[in-house]
Structures are given as C-alpha cells and as structure tokens.
C-alpha positions in Angstrom: -10.3 -38.8 4.8 -12.8 -37.7 7.5 -10.4 -34.8 8.4 -11.1 -33.0 5.1 -14.8 -32.2 5.9 -13.9 -31.2 9.4 -11.2 -28.9 8.1 -13.6 -27.4 5.6 -16.1 -26.6 8.4 -13.4 -25.2 10.7 -12.2 -22.9 8.0 -15.7 -21.7 7.2 -16.3 -21.0 10.9 -13.0 -19.1 11.2 -13.8 -17.0 8.1 -17.2 -16.1 9.5 -15.7 -15.1 12.8 -13.0 -13.0 11.1 -15.6 -11.3 9.0 -17.9 -10.6 11.9 -15.0 -9.2 13.9 -13.8 -6.9 11.1 -14.5 -3.4 12.5 -13.0 -1.5 9.6 -15.2 1.0 7.8 -16.7 -0.5 4.7 -16.2 1.6 1.6 -18.7 0.9 -1.2 -17.2 1.5 -4.6 -18.6 1.0 -8.1 -17.2 -2.3 -9.4 -15.0 -0.6 -12.0 -13.5 1.7 -9.3 -13.1 -1.3 -6.9 -11.2 -3.2 -9.6 -9.1 -0.2 -10.4 -8.3 0.3 -6.7 -7.3 -3.3 -6.2 -5.1 -3.2 -9.2 -3.4 -0.1 -7.8 -2.9 -1.8 -4.4 -1.3 -4.9 -6.0 1.0 -2.6 -7.9 1.9 -0.8 -4.7 2.9 -4.1 -3.1 5.0 -4.9 -6.2 6.6 -1.5 -6.0 7.5 -2.0 -2.4 9.0 -5.4 -3.1 11.0 -3.9 -6.0 12.2 -1.0 -3.7 13.3 -3.3 -0.9 15.2 -5.4 -3.4 16.8 -2.3 -4.9 17.8 -1.1 -1.5 19.2 -4.5 -0.5 21.3 -4.3 -3.7 22.5 -0.8 -2.9 20.6 0.6 -5.9 19.4 3.7 -4.1 18.7 5.9 -7.2 16.7 3.0 -8.8 14.7 2.7 -5.5 14.1 6.4 -5.6 12.9 6.2 -9.2 10.6 3.3 -8.5 9.1 5.0 -5.5 8.4 8.3 -7.2 7.1 6.8 -10.4 4.9 4.1 -8.9 4.0 5.5 -5.4 5.0 9.1 -5.1 3.1 12.3 -5.8 4.1 11.9 -9.4 2.1 8.6 -9.6 -1.2 10.1 -8.3 -2.5 11.0 -11.7 -1.5 7.7 -13.2 -3.4 6.0 -10.4 -6.6 8.0 -11.1 -6.5 9.6 -7.6 -8.7 12.5 -8.5 -11.2 10.2 -10.1 -11.3 7.9 -7.1 -11.3 10.6 -4.4 -15.1 11.4 -4.5 -15.8 7.8 -3.6 -13.6 7.7 -0.6 -14.2 8.8 3.0 -12.0 11.8 4.0 -9.8 9.8 6.2 -9.1 7.3 3.4 -8.2 10.1 1.0 -5.9 11.6 3.6 -4.2 8.2 4.2 -3.7 7.8 0.5 -2.3 11.2 0.1 0.0 10.7 3.1 1.3 7.5 1.5 2.0 9.3 -1.8 3.8 12.1 0.0 5.8 9.7 2.2 6.9 7.9 -1.0 8.1 11.1 -2.5 10.0 11.9 0.7 11.5 8.4 0.6 12.7 9.1 -3.0 14.6 12.1 -1.7 16.1 10.1 1.2 17.1 7.3 -1.1 18.9 9.7 -3.4 20.7 11.2 -0.4 21.7 7.6 0.6 23.1 7.2 -2.9 25.4 10.2 -2.3 26.4 9.7 1.3 26.2 5.9 1.5 24.1 6.0 4.6 20.8 4.2 4.0 19.3 4.5 7.5 17.2 7.6 6.7 16.0 5.9 3.5 14.9 2.9 5.5 13.1 5.1 8.0 11.4 7.0 5.2 10.3 3.7 3.6 8.8 2.6 7.0 6.8 5.8 6.8 5.4 4.8 3.4 4.4 1.4 4.7 2.9 2.9 7.9 0.5 4.9 5.7 -0.5 1.7 4.0 -1.0 -0.1 7.3 -3.1 2.9 8.7 -5.4 2.8 5.7 -5.8 -0.9 5.5 -6.4 -1.0 9.3 -9.2 1.5 9.1 -11.0 0.8 5.8 -12.1 -2.2 3.6 -13.7 -2.5 0.2 -15.7 -5.5 -1.0 
C-alpha cells in the first residue's frame, strides 16, 4: 500500500509541471460565461461523435443536419456567440467563427456525398471543422 502515496505525489508533480508548461493564452471569463462556454464545448464534442457515427452508417443527410444545427453558422445564435464574443480575444473569436463556417461547409459536402455516394470530400470537410477546434484549444484556455 506504500505505492498509493507515491503515486499521488507523482501525479501532483506531473499536474504542476503540465500547468507550468501550458503556454496557451488564458482567457478570463465571468463564471456564468465560462460555464456556458464549457457546455457548448461538450455539446460540440457530442455533435462530432454523432456526426462520425452517422457518416460511418452512411447517413450523410443526417450528418449534415447535425453539423448545421449544432455546429454550423445556424447554431451560432443558439450558442450565444454574439453574447460571448466581447469576452474573447480576436483570435479566439476568429477560430470559433472558422469552426462554425467549416461545419456549414461540411454540411454541404455531406449532402453532396448523399447524392454522389462519395464521402471523401465530406471527411475532408469534417477534418477542417476539427482543425478549427484544435487551433483554438491549442492557443487558448479558460479556467
């Protein structure tokens, strides 16, 4: 049972090192806005998981609908984007808008795949959505 305290100390040290090494820009948000943003981010992940399942099942139109309604330009108002924007650095706003635009482009590509049966452009467009997520999460953090 002596391994448990050692493991606890090791994990604490690793967490401290990881936090110290985090060079992303810290974005201070009011607690209510932070909670709202985190809720949106979790919903984005769920939407991406739903979309990939729909694509795997050949349900391209459903994937397009999910993308547009939950991630695309149509979703910005539901996510409170205009309300959140003043609290974000310009680059963070731009990354968010890029993600929403990429999701709308994915929706078009997925609908095209539904017609022509060729999903490669849809997968490429989905990669662009996720690249916008990665860019933002690599540059910014909230606490």
